[in-house]
NUDOMAR-451799 format. One record per residue (C-alpha): residue number from 1; residue in one letter; x, y, z. Coordinates in nm, 3 decimals, padded with zeros to 5 digits. Layout:
<pts>
+-----+------+---------+---------+---------+
!  nr ! rest !       X !       Y !       Z !
+-----+------+---------+---------+---------+
! NUM !    A !       X !       Y !       Z !
...
+-----+------+---------+---------+---------+
</pts>
This chain:
<pts>
+-----+------+---------+---------+---------+
!  nr ! rest !       X !       Y !       Z !
+-----+------+---------+---------+---------+
!   1 !    M !  06.931 !  04.809 !  00.242 !
!   2 !    L !  06.765 !  05.116 !  00.109 !
!   3 !    H !  06.881 !  05.443 !  00.273 !
!   4 !    V !  06.646 !  05.745 !  00.290 !
!   5 !    Q !  06.796 !  06.086 !  00.341 !
!   6 !    G !  06.579 !  06.317 !  00.556 !
!   7 !    G !  06.310 !  06.052 !  00.591 !
!   8 !    R !  06.217 !  05.831 !  00.880 !
!   9 !    M !  06.387 !  05.504 !  00.916 !
!  10 !    P !  06.184 !  05.290 !  01.169 !
!  11 !    A !  06.382 !  05.024 !  01.346 !
!  12 !    I !  06.321 !  04.744 !  01.602 !
!  13 !    C !  06.562 !  04.610 !  01.858 !
!  14 !    R !  06.568 !  04.231 !  01.824 !
!  15 !    D !  06.674 !  04.189 !  02.187 !
!  16 !    C !  06.446 !  04.430 !  02.386 !
!  17 !    E !  06.174 !  04.487 !  02.112 !
!  18 !    R !  06.204 !  04.867 !  02.135 !
!  19 !    I !  06.079 !  05.053 !  01.828 !
!  20 !    F !  06.273 !  05.367 !  01.741 !
!  21 !    D !  06.412 !  05.575 !  01.457 !
!  22 !    R !  06.727 !  05.417 !  01.307 !
!  23 !    D !  07.045 !  05.431 !  01.503 !
!  24 !    S !  07.356 !  05.217 !  01.506 !
!  25 !    R !  07.242 !  05.071 !  01.846 !
!  26 !    C !  06.926 !  05.036 !  02.046 !
!  27 !    P !  06.876 !  05.345 !  02.254 !
!  28 !    N !  06.724 !  05.136 !  02.527 !
!  29 !    C !  06.955 !  04.843 !  02.579 !
!  30 !    R !  07.239 !  04.948 !  02.339 !
!  31 !    S !  07.212 !  04.617 !  02.150 !
!  32 !    P !  07.354 !  04.632 !  01.790 !
!  33 !    R !  07.085 !  04.373 !  01.688 !
!  34 !    I !  06.847 !  04.595 !  01.511 !
!  35 !    V !  06.644 !  04.564 !  01.194 !
!  36 !    A !  06.567 !  04.897 !  01.016 !
!  37 !    H !  06.388 !  04.979 !  00.689 !
!  38 !    P !  06.166 !  05.262 !  00.566 !
!  39 !    E !  05.878 !  05.009 !  00.506 !
!  40 !    L !  05.956 !  04.803 !  00.818 !
!  41 !    L !  05.616 !  04.868 !  00.986 !
!  42 !    E !  05.406 !  04.829 !  00.679 !
!  43 !    L !  05.501 !  04.487 !  00.536 !
!  44 !    S !  05.317 !  04.176 !  00.633 !
!  45 !    I !  05.434 !  03.869 !  00.422 !
!  46 !    A !  05.698 !  03.669 !  00.598 !
!  47 !    H !  05.906 !  03.353 !  00.549 !
!  48 !    M !  06.067 !  03.187 !  00.856 !
!  49 !    D !  06.335 !  02.930 !  00.807 !
!  50 !    C !  06.492 !  02.759 !  01.105 !
!  51 !    D !  06.871 !  02.759 !  01.107 !
!  52 !    A !  07.034 !  02.413 !  01.046 !
!  53 !    F !  06.718 !  02.279 !  01.210 !
!  54 !    Y !  06.810 !  01.900 !  01.267 !
!  55 !    A !  07.150 !  01.988 !  01.385 !
!  56 !    S !  07.019 !  02.264 !  01.613 !
!  57 !    V !  06.784 !  02.011 !  01.779 !
!  58 !    E !  07.071 !  01.771 !  01.825 !
!  59 !    K !  07.284 !  02.034 !  01.990 !
!  60 !    R !  06.986 !  02.138 !  02.208 !
!  61 !    D !  06.943 !  01.785 !  02.327 !
!  62 !    N !  07.304 !  01.710 !  02.377 !
!  63 !    P !  07.500 !  02.011 !  02.523 !
!  64 !    E !  07.822 !  01.828 !  02.455 !
!  65 !    L !  07.785 !  01.894 !  02.085 !
!  66 !    K !  07.736 !  02.271 !  02.144 !
!  67 !    N !  08.065 !  02.405 !  01.995 !
!  68 !    K !  08.149 !  02.104 !  01.770 !
!  69 !    P !  08.094 !  02.041 !  01.407 !
!  70 !    V !  07.772 !  01.825 !  01.375 !
!  71 !    I !  07.648 !  01.646 !  01.073 !
!  72 !    V !  07.300 !  01.481 !  01.069 !
!  73 !    G !  07.292 !  01.192 !  00.822 !
!  74 !    G !  07.334 !  00.816 !  00.761 !
!  75 !    S !  07.635 !  00.592 !  00.737 !
!  76 !    R !  07.962 !  00.676 !  00.573 !
!  77 !    R !  07.814 !  00.565 !  00.244 !
!  78 !    G !  07.522 !  00.788 !  00.284 !
!  79 !    V !  07.479 !  01.157 !  00.238 !
!  80 !    V !  07.450 !  01.465 !  00.457 !
!  81 !    S !  07.099 !  01.568 !  00.556 !
!  82 !    T !  07.199 !  01.877 !  00.757 !
!  83 !    A !  07.520 !  02.030 !  00.887 !
!  84 !    C !  07.561 !  02.282 !  01.161 !
!  85 !    Y !  07.719 !  02.608 !  01.079 !
!  86 !    I !  08.057 !  02.514 !  01.213 !
!  87 !    A !  08.066 !  02.219 !  00.978 !
!  88 !    R !  07.940 !  02.440 !  00.694 !
!  89 !    I !  08.227 !  02.673 !  00.734 !
!  90 !    R !  08.459 !  02.372 !  00.683 !
!  91 !    G !  08.290 !  02.300 !  00.354 !
!  92 !    V !  08.013 !  02.054 !  00.443 !
!  93 !    H !  07.682 !  02.103 !  00.273 !
!  94 !    S !  07.347 !  01.910 !  00.238 !
!  95 !    A !  07.333 !  01.616 ! -00.002 !
!  96 !    M !  07.718 !  01.589 !  00.003 !
!  97 !    P !  07.834 !  01.229 !  00.014 !
!  98 !    M !  07.921 !  01.146 !  00.377 !
!  99 !    F !  08.280 !  01.027 !  00.292 !
! 100 !    K !  08.351 !  01.359 !  00.122 !
! 101 !    A !  08.200 !  01.553 !  00.423 !
! 102 !    L !  08.436 !  01.364 !  00.663 !
! 103 !    K !  08.735 !  01.444 !  00.437 !
! 104 !    V !  08.677 !  01.813 !  00.457 !
! 105 !    C !  08.575 !  01.801 !  00.824 !
! 106 !    P !  08.727 !  01.493 !  00.979 !
! 107 !    D !  08.643 !  01.582 !  01.336 !
! 108 !    A !  08.276 !  01.618 !  01.264 !
! 109 !    I !  08.032 !  01.412 !  01.484 !
! 110 !    V !  07.777 !  01.230 !  01.276 !
! 111 !    V !  07.440 !  01.192 !  01.425 !
! 112 !    K !  07.153 !  00.975 !  01.284 !
! 113 !    P !  06.831 !  01.163 !  01.219 !
! 114 !    R !  06.564 !  01.161 !  01.494 !
! 115 !    M !  06.241 !  01.259 !  01.304 !
! 116 !    N !  06.017 !  01.246 !  01.597 !
! 117 !    A !  06.230 !  01.495 !  01.795 !
! 118 !    Y !  06.231 !  01.729 !  01.491 !
! 119 !    S !  05.858 !  01.691 !  01.446 !
! 120 !    E !  05.796 !  01.774 !  01.807 !
! 121 !    A !  06.004 !  02.097 !  01.784 !
! 122 !    S !  05.822 !  02.188 !  01.459 !
! 123 !    R !  05.480 !  02.146 !  01.619 !
! 124 !    T !  05.581 !  02.375 !  01.906 !
! 125 !    I !  05.697 !  02.643 !  01.667 !
! 126 !    R !  05.379 !  02.598 !  01.470 !
! 127 !    M !  05.164 !  02.667 !  01.778 !
! 128 !    M !  05.357 !  02.988 !  01.831 !
! 129 !    M !  05.282 !  03.092 !  01.475 !
! 130 !    E !  04.910 !  03.001 !  01.517 !
! 131 !    E !  04.891 !  03.257 !  01.801 !
! 132 !    M !  05.004 !  03.526 !  01.554 !
! 133 !    T !  04.793 !  03.438 !  01.247 !
! 134 !    P !  04.580 !  03.161 !  01.089 !
! 135 !    A !  04.740 !  03.228 !  00.756 !
! 136 !    I !  05.040 !  02.994 !  00.770 !
! 137 !    E !  05.161 !  02.792 !  00.472 !
! 138 !    P !  05.419 !  02.533 !  00.587 !
! 139 !    L !  05.680 !  02.416 !  00.329 !
! 140 !    S !  05.852 !  02.161 !  00.562 !
! 141 !    L !  05.916 !  02.103 !  00.927 !
! 142 !    D !  06.158 !  02.396 !  00.948 !
! 143 !    E !  06.014 !  02.663 !  00.729 !
! 144 !    A !  05.678 !  02.840 !  00.658 !
! 145 !    F !  05.521 !  03.146 !  00.499 !
! 146 !    L !  05.311 !  03.366 !  00.720 !
! 147 !    D !  05.064 !  03.644 !  00.623 !
! 148 !    L !  05.015 !  03.890 !  00.908 !
! 149 !    S !  04.797 !  04.127 !  00.717 !
! 150 !    G !  04.533 !  04.287 !  00.938 !
! 151 !    T !  04.682 !  04.149 !  01.265 !
! 152 !    R !  04.815 !  04.481 !  01.399 !
! 153 !    R !  04.485 !  04.566 !  01.582 !
! 154 !    L !  04.462 !  04.216 !  01.720 !
! 155 !    H !  04.811 !  04.219 !  01.870 !
! 156 !    G !  04.861 !  04.588 !  01.923 !
! 157 !    A !  05.188 !  04.560 !  01.738 !
! 158 !    P !  05.301 !  04.563 !  01.379 !
! 159 !    P !  05.381 !  04.234 !  01.200 !
! 160 !    A !  05.765 !  04.305 !  01.212 !
! 161 !    L !  05.754 !  04.326 !  01.597 !
! 162 !    M !  05.551 !  04.007 !  01.621 !
! 163 !    L !  05.815 !  03.833 !  01.406 !
! 164 !    V !  06.090 !  03.958 !  01.633 !
! 165 !    R !  05.896 !  03.800 !  01.925 !
! 166 !    L !  05.862 !  03.478 !  01.738 !
! 167 !    A !  06.231 !  03.443 !  01.684 !
! 168 !    Q !  06.290 !  03.523 !  02.048 !
! 169 !    R !  06.037 !  03.255 !  02.159 !
! 170 !    M !  06.182 !  03.001 !  01.932 !
! 171 !    E !  06.529 !  03.040 !  02.087 !
! 172 !    N !  06.404 !  03.069 !  02.452 !
! 173 !    E !  06.130 !  02.799 !  02.448 !
! 174 !    V !  06.233 !  02.556 !  02.172 !
! 175 !    G !  06.607 !  02.611 !  02.175 !
! 176 !    V !  06.651 !  02.669 !  01.793 !
! 177 !    S !  06.705 !  02.986 !  01.608 !
! 178 !    G !  06.553 !  03.098 !  01.288 !
! 179 !    S !  06.597 !  03.352 !  01.003 !
! 180 !    I !  06.309 !  03.577 !  00.893 !
! 181 !    G !  06.248 !  03.745 !  00.562 !
! 182 !    L !  05.979 !  04.015 !  00.547 !
! 183 !    S !  05.847 !  04.157 !  00.221 !
! 184 !    H !  05.534 !  04.230 !  00.019 !
! 185 !    N !  05.509 !  03.883 ! -00.142 !
! 186 !    K !  05.614 !  03.522 ! -00.096 !
! 187 !    F !  05.888 !  03.525 ! -00.358 !
! 188 !    L !  06.068 !  03.812 ! -00.198 !
! 189 !    A !  06.014 !  03.701 !  00.158 !
! 190 !    K !  06.178 !  03.367 !  00.071 !
! 191 !    I !  06.476 !  03.544 ! -00.077 !
! 192 !    A !  06.510 !  03.777 !  00.227 !
! 193 !    S !  06.516 !  03.498 !  00.482 !
! 194 !    D !  06.832 !  03.357 !  00.315 !
! 195 !    L !  07.023 !  03.684 !  00.324 !
! 196 !    E !  07.164 !  03.691 !  00.669 !
! 197 !    K !  07.173 !  03.336 !  00.810 !
! 198 !    P !  07.188 !  03.236 !  01.097 !
! 199 !    R !  06.966 !  03.444 !  01.319 !
! 200 !    G !  06.886 !  03.681 !  01.035 !
! 201 !    F !  06.610 !  03.932 !  00.986 !
! 202 !    S !  06.604 !  04.090 !  00.643 !
! 203 !    V !  06.350 !  04.320 !  00.471 !
! 204 !    I !  06.281 !  04.379 !  00.099 !
! 205 !    G !  06.040 !  04.664 !  00.050 !
! 206 !    K !  05.820 !  04.756 ! -00.248 !
! 207 !    Q !  06.015 !  05.068 ! -00.331 !
! 208 !    Q !  06.350 !  04.891 ! -00.359 !
! 209 !    T !  06.243 !  04.568 ! -00.523 !
! 210 !    I !  06.382 !  04.640 ! -00.877 !
! 211 !    E !  06.700 !  04.792 ! -00.740 !
! 212 !    F !  06.749 !  04.500 ! -00.496 !
! 213 !    L !  06.711 !  04.227 ! -00.751 !
! 214 !    A !  06.895 !  04.383 ! -01.040 !
! 215 !    N !  07.241 !  04.224 ! -00.994 !
! 216 !    R !  07.120 !  03.900 ! -00.825 !
! 217 !    P !  07.177 !  03.566 ! -01.002 !
! 218 !    I !  06.878 !  03.442 ! -01.191 !
! 219 !    G !  06.924 !  03.108 ! -01.009 !
! 220 !    L !  06.734 !  03.263 ! -00.712 !
! 221 !    I !  06.410 !  03.193 ! -00.888 !
! 222 !    W !  06.230 !  02.869 ! -00.790 !
! 223 !    G !  06.240 !  02.592 ! -01.039 !
! 224 !    I !  06.551 !  02.714 ! -01.234 !
! 225 !    G !  06.799 !  02.436 ! -01.198 !
! 226 !    G !  07.144 !  02.380 ! -01.355 !
! 227 !    V !  07.010 !  02.286 ! -01.700 !
! 228 !    Q !  06.771 !  02.575 ! -01.724 !
! 229 !    Q !  07.028 !  02.812 ! -01.590 !
! 230 !    K !  07.273 !  02.708 ! -01.867 !
! 231 !    R !  07.001 !  02.752 ! -02.123 !
! 232 !    L !  06.937 !  03.108 ! -01.996 !
! 233 !    E !  07.300 !  03.184 ! -01.987 !
! 234 !    G !  07.320 !  03.065 ! -02.352 !
! 235 !    I !  07.088 !  03.355 ! -02.454 !
! 236 !    G !  07.272 !  03.602 ! -02.226 !
! 237 !    I !  07.065 !  03.595 ! -01.915 !
! 238 !    R !  07.265 !  03.559 ! -01.589 !
! 239 !    T !  07.106 !  03.829 ! -01.364 !
! 240 !    F !  06.762 !  03.984 ! -01.303 !
! 241 !    R !  06.893 !  04.294 ! -01.487 !
! 242 !    D !  06.955 !  04.083 ! -01.792 !
! 243 !    V !  06.589 !  03.976 ! -01.791 !
! 244 !    H !  06.485 !  04.339 ! -01.779 !
! 245 !    D !  06.709 !  04.426 ! -02.072 !
! 246 !    F !  06.602 !  04.117 ! -02.275 !
! 247 !    G !  06.243 !  04.230 ! -02.290 !
! 248 !    R !  05.916 !  04.045 ! -02.212 !
! 249 !    D !  05.823 !  03.975 ! -02.577 !
! 250 !    R !  06.159 !  03.822 ! -02.669 !
! 251 !    L !  06.140 !  03.603 ! -02.344 !
! 252 !    E !  05.786 !  03.481 ! -02.423 !
! 253 !    E !  05.897 !  03.415 ! -02.781 !
! 254 !    K !  06.190 !  03.199 ! -02.677 !
! 255 !    L !  06.047 !  03.039 ! -02.354 !
! 256 !    G !  05.671 !  03.067 ! -02.378 !
! 257 !    S !  05.484 !  03.072 ! -02.046 !
! 258 !    Q !  05.815 !  03.011 ! -01.864 !
! 259 !    G !  05.926 !  03.342 ! -02.010 !
! 260 !    T !  05.616 !  03.517 ! -01.871 !
! 261 !    R !  05.683 !  03.373 ! -01.520 !
! 262 !    L !  06.052 !  03.469 ! -01.547 !
! 263 !    W !  05.968 !  03.820 ! -01.645 !
! 264 !    R !  05.726 !  03.871 ! -01.354 !
! 265 !    L !  05.943 !  03.723 ! -01.090 !
! 266 !    A !  06.238 !  03.926 ! -01.218 !
! 267 !    H !  06.036 !  04.236 ! -01.154 !
! 268 !    G !  05.943 !  04.116 ! -00.803 !
! 269 !    E !  05.577 !  04.032 ! -00.894 !
! 270 !    D !  05.425 !  03.725 ! -00.719 !
! 271 !    A !  05.048 !  03.714 ! -00.679 !
! 272 !    R !  05.034 !  03.385 ! -00.488 !
! 273 !    R !  04.859 !  03.401 ! -00.154 !
! 274 !    V !  04.972 !  03.249 !  00.167 !
! 275 !    S !  04.721 !  02.961 !  00.195 !
! 276 !    R !  04.699 !  02.676 !  00.441 !
! 277 !    S !  04.402 !  02.527 !  00.273 !
! 278 !    R !  04.537 !  02.485 ! -00.083 !
! 279 !    P !  04.462 !  02.127 ! -00.189 !
! 280 !    I !  04.773 !  01.909 ! -00.209 !
! 281 !    K !  04.780 !  01.650 ! -00.487 !
! 282 !    S !  05.137 !  01.535 ! -00.439 !
! 283 !    I !  05.455 !  01.593 ! -00.246 !
! 284 !    S !  05.799 !  01.535 ! -00.401 !
! 285 !    N !  06.157 !  01.610 ! -00.378 !
! 286 !    E !  06.438 !  01.556 ! -00.629 !
! 287 !    T !  06.803 !  01.645 ! -00.673 !
! 288 !    T !  07.034 !  01.686 ! -00.961 !
! 289 !    L !  07.363 !  01.503 ! -00.889 !
! 290 !    D !  07.693 !  01.675 ! -00.902 !
! 291 !    A !  07.821 !  01.402 ! -01.130 !
! 292 !    D !  07.630 !  01.132 ! -01.318 !
! 293 !    T !  07.657 !  00.797 ! -01.132 !
! 294 !    S !  07.563 !  00.433 ! -01.138 !
! 295 !    D !  07.697 !  00.368 ! -00.781 !
! 296 !    P !  07.403 !  00.198 ! -00.597 !
! 297 !    D !  07.537 !  00.307 ! -00.257 !
! 298 !    I !  07.542 !  00.678 ! -00.362 !
! 299 !    L !  07.199 !  00.644 ! -00.509 !
! 300 !    D !  07.065 !  00.458 ! -00.204 !
! 301 !    G !  07.198 !  00.744 !  00.012 !
! 302 !    H !  07.000 !  00.998 ! -00.203 !
! 303 !    I !  06.685 !  00.784 ! -00.181 !
! 304 !    W !  06.717 !  00.794 !  00.203 !
! 305 !    R !  06.780 !  01.169 !  00.222 !
! 306 !    L !  06.496 !  01.242 ! -00.021 !
! 307 !    S !  06.261 !  01.013 !  00.174 !
! 308 !    E !  06.354 !  01.183 !  00.486 !
! 309 !    K !  06.289 !  01.533 !  00.345 !
! 310 !    L !  05.966 !  01.408 !  00.186 !
! 311 !    A !  05.851 !  01.278 !  00.531 !
! 312 !    D !  05.947 !  01.614 !  00.687 !
! 313 !    R !  05.723 !  01.804 !  00.438 !
! 314 !    A !  05.439 !  01.556 !  00.477 !
! 315 !    K !  05.440 !  01.585 !  00.857 !
! 316 !    A !  05.460 !  01.972 !  00.829 !
! 317 !    K !  05.148 !  01.967 !  00.618 !
! 318 !    D !  04.986 !  01.700 !  00.833 !
! 319 !    R !  04.939 !  01.487 !  00.525 !
! 320 !    T !  05.011 !  01.127 !  00.423 !
! 321 !    G !  05.048 !  00.953 !  00.079 !
! 322 !    R !  04.939 !  00.619 ! -00.037 !
! 323 !    T !  05.162 !  00.596 ! -00.353 !
! 324 !    V !  05.538 !  00.626 ! -00.344 !
! 325 !    V !  05.699 !  00.741 ! -00.671 !
! 326 !    L !  06.060 !  00.696 ! -00.779 !
! 327 !    K !  06.206 !  00.919 ! -01.054 !
! 328 !    L !  06.534 !  00.874 ! -01.225 !
! 329 !    K !  06.681 !  01.070 ! -01.521 !
! 330 !    R !  06.963 !  00.925 ! -01.720 !
! 331 !    H !  07.267 !  01.125 ! -01.852 !
! 332 !    N !  07.087 !  01.152 ! -02.181 !
! 333 !    H !  06.775 !  01.298 ! -02.011 !
! 334 !    R !  06.563 !  00.981 ! -02.060 !
! 335 !    L !  06.320 !  00.975 ! -01.768 !
! 336 !    I !  06.234 !  00.652 ! -01.575 !
! 337 !    T !  05.956 !  00.652 ! -01.318 !
! 338 !    R !  05.832 !  00.370 ! -01.098 !
! 339 !    Q !  05.556 !  00.377 ! -00.842 !
! 340 !    A !  05.383 !  00.150 ! -00.588 !
! 341 !    T !  05.071 !  00.174 ! -00.379 !
! 342 !    L !  05.093 !  00.116 ! -00.003 !
! 343 !    A !  04.832 ! -00.082 !  00.197 !
! 344 !    V !  04.801 !  00.226 !  00.424 !
! 345 !    P !  04.907 !  00.575 !  00.358 !
! 346 !    T !  05.224 !  00.697 !  00.534 !
! 347 !    Q !  05.432 !  01.005 !  00.621 !
! 348 !    M !  05.710 !  00.801 !  00.785 !
! 349 !    A !  06.060 !  00.827 !  00.629 !
! 350 !    E !  06.144 !  00.457 !  00.692 !
! 351 !    R !  05.842 !  00.332 !  00.499 !
! 352 !    I !  05.888 !  00.576 !  00.220 !
! 353 !    Y !  06.259 !  00.477 !  00.191 !
! 354 !    A !  06.176 !  00.109 !  00.212 !
! 355 !    Q !  05.935 !  00.128 ! -00.076 !
! 356 !    G !  06.158 !  00.367 ! -00.276 !
! 357 !    R !  06.447 !  00.117 ! -00.235 !
! 358 !    Q !  06.226 ! -00.166 ! -00.363 !
! 359 !    L !  06.133 !  00.045 ! -00.665 !
! 360 !    F !  06.490 !  00.120 ! -00.739 !
! 361 !    E !  06.587 ! -00.249 ! -00.728 !
! 362 !    R !  06.316 ! -00.315 ! -00.987 !
! 363 !    V !  06.477 ! -00.072 ! -01.240 !
! 364 !    R !  06.675 ! -00.284 ! -01.482 !
! 365 !    D !  06.857 !  00.028 ! -01.627 !
! 366 !    R !  07.166 !  00.075 ! -01.416 !
! 367 !    G !  07.240 !  00.436 ! -01.537 !
! 368 !    P !  07.439 !  00.637 ! -01.505 !
! 369 !    F !  07.191 !  00.888 ! -01.371 !
! 370 !    R !  07.194 !  01.262 ! -01.339 !
! 371 !    L !  06.882 !  01.313 ! -01.133 !
! 372 !    I !  06.690 !  01.118 ! -00.864 !
! 373 !    G !  06.361 !  01.203 ! -00.699 !
! 374 !    V !  06.105 !  01.046 ! -00.450 !
! 375 !    G !  05.749 !  01.153 ! -00.422 !
! 376 !    L !  05.411 !  01.082 ! -00.255 !
! 377 !    N !  05.078 !  01.070 ! -00.446 !
! 378 !    D !  04.726 !  01.009 ! -00.337 !
! 379 !    I !  04.753 !  01.258 ! -00.048 !
! 380 !    S !  04.508 !  01.244 !  00.243 !
! 381 !    P !  04.489 !  01.403 !  00.597 !
! 382 !    A !  04.723 !  01.227 !  00.841 !
! 383 !    E !  04.438 !  01.169 !  01.096 !
! 384 !    A !  04.232 !  00.965 !  00.849 !
! 385 !    A !  04.541 !  00.753 !  00.761 !
! 386 !    Q !  04.608 !  00.695 !  01.126 !
! 387 !    A !  04.252 !  00.566 !  01.177 !
! 388 !    E !  04.294 !  00.329 !  00.874 !
! 389 !    L !  04.610 !  00.199 !  01.006 !
! 390 !    E !  04.462 !  00.137 !  01.360 !
! 391 !    F !  04.180 ! -00.055 !  01.190 !
! 392 !    L !  04.424 ! -00.273 !  01.006 !
! 393 !    D !  04.676 ! -00.287 !  01.291 !
! 394 !    P !  04.522 ! -00.216 !  01.637 !
! 395 !    E !  04.864 ! -00.212 !  01.802 !
! 396 !    S !  04.996 !  00.069 !  01.581 !
! 397 !    R !  04.903 !  00.346 !  01.830 !
! 398 !    N !  05.063 !  00.166 !  02.115 !
! 399 !    R !  05.392 !  00.140 !  01.921 !
! 400 !    M !  05.382 !  00.510 !  01.827 !
! 401 !    R !  05.327 !  00.597 !  02.199 !
! 402 !    T !  05.619 !  00.363 !  02.293 !
! 403 !    E !  05.846 !  00.524 !  02.031 !
! 404 !    L !  05.768 !  00.872 !  02.142 !
! 405 !    A !  05.820 !  00.775 !  02.512 !
! 406 !    S !  06.162 !  00.626 !  02.421 !
! 407 !    D !  06.256 !  00.944 !  02.235 !
! 408 !    E !  06.170 !  01.154 !  02.531 !
! 409 !    I !  06.391 !  00.934 !  02.755 !
! 410 !    R !  06.680 !  00.963 !  02.507 !
! 411 !    R !  06.632 !  01.347 !  02.496 !
! 412 !    K !  06.652 !  01.371 !  02.873 !
! 413 !    F !  06.918 !  01.112 !  02.950 !
! 414 !    G !  07.115 !  01.064 !  02.626 !
! 415 !    K !  07.099 !  00.865 !  02.306 !
! 416 !    D !  07.218 !  00.554 !  02.462 !
! 417 !    A !  06.968 !  00.541 !  02.746 !
! 418 !    I !  06.751 !  00.296 !  02.553 !
! 419 !    L !  06.886 !  00.071 !  02.278 !
! 420 !    K !  06.715 ! -00.186 !  02.068 !
! 421 !    G !  06.884 ! -00.529 !  02.028 !
! 422 !    R !  06.960 ! -00.467 !  01.659 !
! 423 !    A !  07.169 ! -00.171 !  01.763 !
! 424 !    L !  07.415 ! -00.405 !  01.948 !
! 425 !    R !  07.484 ! -00.629 !  01.653 !
+-----+------+---------+---------+---------+
</pts>
């Protein structure tokens, strides 16, 4: 945090919403939960990221889980989708094979994902955001960018205070917490939201950008994975400061357009606007594996987790896709892709997974693989896809209503209140 001697340091109490000059505690309610920064009342680009979203919803709906380590994921041969912070402290992390997660945290309670419950919570949070600004760019069910430029007159409050109120409403009305990053562009807002999880609120101002980034690892930049990071380390670039010292001309000579992008982001420059109307051509997720593998059970677990995350993002953007794509990269970097077109577009994890699994079974090459990805192409609005589905299958809406009603009963009376016959086998 940048300190200013002899200057004003505006602060906001995150409990009582009081705005004041910085102190160690709120002068009104004495809460230590304050956010303070010289540019606090001027910045307007934010990133909100729910804390361990799936696990938080599970704990909200089942109070018995409150102080216990919770893992959301599949069977023992699957992988972790989300872990609560208690489990994370024990060493559990997303995409970890479930058997490894249970070794480091044997008392963890494993809960199967309930995407409808997560979607419902996400919709409620999105409505809260809509009351603040129309400029919302969702990234998934549990995170979004917001641009609150020009909203101060409308709300009679600076963007920072509106974000404090959003976090309070999320906890009070939805039962989940979030971490907020506030800055002058999307790149920095995203970095800021990860600084103080959970229940964080961090600020990166214009004046401190270069100083703040200088000693941070270059891996903070989107799109720089393990291979690219090793390549950069090979030419002496590990931190943002190394990029500054390397020089723009040398970067562009060695990396081309990627060098230009790296230079700009390393200097905190990001001209992308927060846009909800940007056309979406495809949605995809991929993961580089910790170790090359040919194990079909491990790969199957990754297909499910990626399908689930893909469905999460499609629902957040209110989009569906007609073409499912499977991507595999061998240990020698040879790329294998397979795709199939569905009769009706989808945003449901089960359908994406089922098609992804079929595509995997058609791949004759058995690996080992170092990367796996699942994607959706031929994107269209969800409403149009639902209309097409109802035309082909008139009972689809009734099934959806029945499923949502069953989910609501489980939320109120417990996960075993309604069971399908297959669950008893």
